[in-house]
N, C-alpha and C positions, 0 to 999 in steps of 0.2 A: 276821239283821242284828244286829250288836252296836254299840251306841252308845258312842262313845269320848269325845266332848266335845260339850256344848251350851252356847252362849253365854246370858247372861241375855237375856230377851226385852225388846223395845223397841217402843213404839208408832210405827208409820210409816203415815200415812194412817188408814184405818179399822180396821186390824188390828194385833195384836201379832205381831212377827216374831222369829225366832231363826235362828241358823246352827248347823248340826250337822255333826260329823265322825263317820262311822260306818264299820264294817267289814262287808263282804259278800263273798260268793263271786263272783269274776270268772270267767266262763266263756270259755275260750280255744277257738279253732278247732283248736288242736293237741291231739291226744289226750294226756291225762295232765298238761296244763299249767294246769288250773284251780287257782286259789289265792285265799286271802282277801286282799282289797285294801281300802284306805281311800278313801272318797269323801266329798264334801261336798254339802250342799244347804241351801237356805233352807226354812223352814217358817213358816206363818202360822196364827194361832188364829182360827178362824171358829166362833162360837157354842160355845166351850168345847172344840173338837176341833182338835188340831194336824194340819194338812194340808200336803202337799208343795207347793212353789211351782208345779209343773206343773198343779195343780188350781185355781189362782187364776183368777178370772173374766177377768182381762186378760192372762193368760199367752199369749205368742205366740213359739214357738220360732224363728220366722223373723224376729224383730224385733231383729236384730243383738245388740249388747252387753247390753242390759237385758231382753230377752225380754218386753217389755210390762210388766215389774214396776217398782215405784217405784225411782227412781234413788237415793233416800236409803238403800236397803238396804246400800249400800257402807259406810256409817258403822258398821253393826253389825260387819261384817268388820274394818274398820280399827281400831276400838277394842278388838278382841279378837285382833288379828293374831298376836301372840306365842304366845298359848295355842293358837290354831288351828294354827299352824305346828308347834308342839311336838307336838300330837296327831297330826299327819300324819307327822312325822319318827320317832315312836316305832315305826312299822312297820318302818323300816329296821333297827332293833335286834333284831327278832324272829328 
């Protein structure tokens, strides 16, 4: 995994949160089609360790749009939207 961009962290609820753009190998079901692809995810800082949002105690992948996470996380994305979009678009130039 190659980290491309990380937003400044922001306190939301009990934890510091950040948004990350990273590049990782995407495994295709078609032979020979595996490639590096850019992904995004939120991370939270629990006791000095950055963890993925899926490890958050209230995470629920079946809970619609917010997945059980704080709704204010959108503010982190929105305030850094241009930089995030630029980091995602850089892949198109590779």
